[in-house]
N, C-alpha and C positions, 0 to 999 in steps of 0.2 A: 217247392220253392218257385217263386215267380220272378220274371224279369222282363223289362221292355226289350232289351237287346242282349243276346249272348254272342260273344266273339270267341271263336275257336282258334287258338294259336296266339301265344304271347311273344311273338317275334317283333321286329321293328314295325311291320305293317299293322299287326294286330293291336299293339299298344298305342301306336299313333292314331289309329281309328278310334280307340276307346277315349283317348285324351281329347280328340276333336269333338267327339259326341258328348263329353263331359260338360256340364253346365246347360244342357238342353232339357233338364228336368226329366231325365230317363234313368231308370235303374239298369245298370250295365254289369254283366258278369263276364269275366274272361276265363276261359278254360285252357289250361296248359298241361301237357303230358309230363314234361320234364324241363323245368325252367333252368335248373343247374346245367344241364347239357346244352341248352340253347345259349347260355351265357358263355360257354366255352368256344362257341363258333367265332373264328378269327378271320374276318374277311375285310377287304377294302372296297369301299363304294365310291363311285363317281356321283357327285351331287350337283344337280342342276340349280339354276337360280329359282325356278318355280318350287322345287323341293325345299331349298333353303328358306324361302319365304313362308312355306307351310310350317316348317319347324319353328320359325320365329313366331308364327301366329299361335301355335299351341304352347309356346313358352319354354322350349327346350334347346334352341339353337345355341344360345350363349353359354350353356353348361356342357356342350359337347367338347371334350378335350382334343387338342392336337389336330384341329381342322387345318388343312393345307389349302390356301387359296391359290389357284393356278395363275401363273404369270403368262402362260401361253400354251399353245399346242402346235405340234408339227406333224404333218401327215406326209409319209414318204411312199414312193412306189418302187418296189424291188430293192432299193438300196438307200442308205443314209446319205443322200446327195442333195444339195440345194437346187440342182437342175430338175429333180423329180420331187418337188416339195410344195406343200401349201402350209404357210406359216400364219398362225393366229397369235396376236400379241395383245395382252390386256392394256398395257401402257400406251403403245403406239396407236391403237384403234379405239381406245377408251370403251372397251367392251369387256364385260365380265365373262370369263371363259368357263368358270365353274369351280368346284371344290372337290377335295379328296378327304374322306373320313373313314375311320375304322369302326367296324360293326360293334365291337365291345364298348367303345366310347359312346356311340349313339344309344345303345341299349342302357348303359349306366345312367345317361341323362333322362331317358324316357321313364325308367323305373323310379328315379328320384322324384320326378314330377307325379308319377302315378301314386306314390305313397301319400301324397298330400291331398289326393282327390277321394273324398269319403263316399262319393256316389258310385265308385267303381270297385267291384270286388274281384280279386284275382284268386282263382282256385288252382293251385299247383297239384302235380301228381294225380291228374284226372284222366281216367280212361273212359272214352265214350263207348257205350255198349249197344245203344240203339237210338234211332231217331224216327219220330213220327212227324210227317210233314204234309199238311193239307192247307188249303186256303183259310180254313177256319181256325186251325190250331197247329202249333208246332211244339212238340215235346221232345226233349233230349234227355236220355237216360245216361247217368254216369256212375262209374264204379260199380258197386254191387246192387244197390237198391234205391239210389237217389234219382230224382228226376227234376227237371227245370221246365216250367211252362213259359215259353217266350213268345213275344210278338214277332221278333225276327232273329234269325241266326246268321251271323256273318262268318264265313269260312275264310280264315287268314292263315291256314296251316302250311302253305307252300305246295310244292309240286306233288307230294304224296298225301293228298288230302283224304283223311278217313271219312269225312262227310260225303265226299264225292263217291267213294267206294260203296258206302252204305246205301246211298241213293241211286247207285248204278248210273252215274253220269260219265259219259265218255269224253275224251279229248280228240280234237282234230290235230294230228301230228304233222310236223315239218322236220323230216330227218335231214340234217345238214351233212351227213356222212363224214363227220369230223370228230376229233377229240379236242378237249380243252385242257390245258395245263395251267394251274394257278399256283403261284409261289411268290416269295419276296426275295429280293437281292439287295445287298449292300454294294456300293461302288465308290471308287476313289475320287473321281472328278465330279464336282457339284453339278446337279441337274438344273439349278436355277428355278426350280418349281415349274418346269415346263414338261407337259405330258407329250409322249411321242406315240405314233402309231405307224407301223410299216406294213404295207400289203405285199406279202411274198407270194410266190407261186403256190406254196404249201398252205397259205392262209394268213390272216392278219395277226399281228403281234402288238399288244398294247403295253406301254410303259407308263404307269401311274405313279407320280412322285408322292411318296408318303412324307418325305422331308428332303432336305438338300442332298443327302447321300444314300437314300433308300428308295427303291421302286417296288411297287406291287406289279407283278407281271401276269398278263393273260395271253397265253400262246395258243392259238387255234391251228390245228394241223389236220388237213384232210387225210382220211384213212389211207389213201394210196401213197402218201408221203411219210406215214408214221413209221418210225424206227425206234425200237425200245432202247437200243444202245445210245443213239444220238440224243434222245430226250429223257435220259435217266438222270438221277441226282448227280452222278459224277461227271456228266457231260453237258448238262444244260447251260452252265455258265460259259463254256466254250462256244456254244451255239449263239448265245446272246452277244458275246464279244464279236463274233464273226459278222452277224447281221447288222450290228451297230458300228462297224468299222473301228471298234475299240475306243470310241470317243469318251467313254465313261471310265477308262482306266481299269484297274484291277476290280474284278467282280467276285463276290462270294454269295453262296446260297445261305439265306438266313431263316428259312422256314421249311416246313415239309412241302414236298412237291405233290399237289393233289391233281388227280386225273379223272375225267369223267367224259362220257359220250355226250355229244352236243345235239340236243333235240329241242326244237321249239314246238309250242302247242297253243291252241285256244280251246277253252272249254266249249262244248257244244251249246251250253247255255250258261249265262252268268247269273241266272235267277230261276229257281224252281219253287213255286209257291212262296213261302216265306223264308227261304234260304237263299242268301246272296253270296256270290264268290268274288273275292277281292285279291289283288296282287298275284303272287305265284300260284294261288289256288285256281285262278282263272286263266292265266296266260304265262308263257315263258318265251323269251326272246334271245336271239343271237347276242353274245356279249360284246359284239363289235364296237358299240358306242357307249357301253357301260350304262344302259338305260333300264336295267331290270328293276331296281328299287324305285327309280323315278316314275316308272309307269304304275307301280303299285301306289305311290303317293298320289298320282293323278286320279286313280280310282277313288281314293278317299276324298279328294277335293270335289269330285263330281257328286259323291254321296252327300257331302255337306252342302253343296249347292242346292240339291233337291230338298234337304231338310230345312234349309233357310228360306227357300223361295216357293216351295210347293203349296198350292192352295187345297190340295187333297188332304183328307184325314190320314193321320199316321197309320191307322189300321186298315186303310184301303188296300185291297189286294194288288192294285196296280201302282202302289206308291213308288216302288223302286224299278218299275218296268223301263222307265226312261234311261236310268243308269245302265241297265243290262243291255239295252239296244245301242246306246251311244258308245259306251266303253268297249263293247265288242268290236264295233267298227273302227274306233280309234286305235285299239291295240293291234287289230289285224293289219291296219294300214302301216303302223309303225314296224311290225314284223316284216311286211312286204318291202318297205323302204330299205331296211338293213339287208334283206336278202338280195335285193336288186344291186345295192352297192357292192356286196361281197362278190356277186357273180360278175359284175363289170370288171372289178379289179382282179378277178381270177383269170380273165381271158388271156390266152397265150399267143394268139396270132398277131403278126407284125402290124397289121392295120389297126387292130384294137389298141395295141400298145402305143402306137403313134397318136391316136386320138386321145387316149387317156393323158399322155404327157402334155399335149397341146392344151387340153381342157384344164389340167392342174395349173399349168403356167398362166393361163388366162384368169383363173380364179384367184391365184396368188397376187396378181397385179391389181385386182379390183377390191378396194375397201368395202364397197357397197355389197358385193356378193358375199364377202367374208362375214360381214355383220349380219346379213340375212341368214347365213348358215348357222352362226352361233346363236342367233335369236331363236331359230327353229329348234335347235338342240336344247336350249334353256327353257323352251316351252314344252319339253318332254315329247318332241316329235309329233305334236298335235297339229293336224292340218286344218282343224276347224277354228 
């Protein structure tokens, strides 16, 4: 079997890349190990304006159900108090704060669009057994005795990339010495579609409004503060009520509480011969700003920019070298930005606390600075 492009991984990034590449007169094959399992993943994503525009461009945005457009975002330091707060308002400042969407709904919309594209083949229940990768030829062996001869392979498999393991490509890790808890809560008092983030001594906590009476929660806890009892299913709602000064009324846990160690990384290379790494296969970032998916979409946007504008031949061995260099720098800078913010807000000496409070107060009074911050976030933390 032959293909111009093989995409490994039929998650949001993999299918989005395939749809973006559709219509470019390329034969595209997507390989997925277990699509049914992937569709059971139930996560909530923060969506930037850049990512929303991309989804519009590939024709899926209007079909994604239950998108919640944020009316605002409030950032707090140590407690839910207006004295220690930066408030962003869509209506008052005429700025788009962003969106919240469920992974299942995004996937449903992507697959619906994929079914209509006859140039893209999706092979489910596929096991990659071997990969041969040189500048001249890339062959991927699947299942028992099938092989695909491809011009390029795009790895969109996520953090546990089989392709990277088989090609023995290492990551450069950034251990945050923290755990992350992800879960959903229902609450009594409406949230008015405003997201909240509070920086505690133990780590940042994000409240992402799914709708008026439900939040998706991302709680980051430094290992030195982690207590199994305090952060258990039976106690987590009490923790949320305490840190939010009970402003959301009665709270109940509405999903499983998932826990994982927090580690960021960059792949040592984003391109090896004709294999290119995209999204979580290439990088992972602190969940502080909800940028994980957005950075993956930024990777795709850069890939499409090269395809649309490059004067090189598609089979030139350096065709995607610019992508590998540029996105590695951009994603590293994004990770460094979030790490810097997390460290600043973690400082516990009194001078640092005073400086942070003065700084937050100054930013909250400046519409100009707040617009700049929101614009930067909606540009997926891209400094270029």
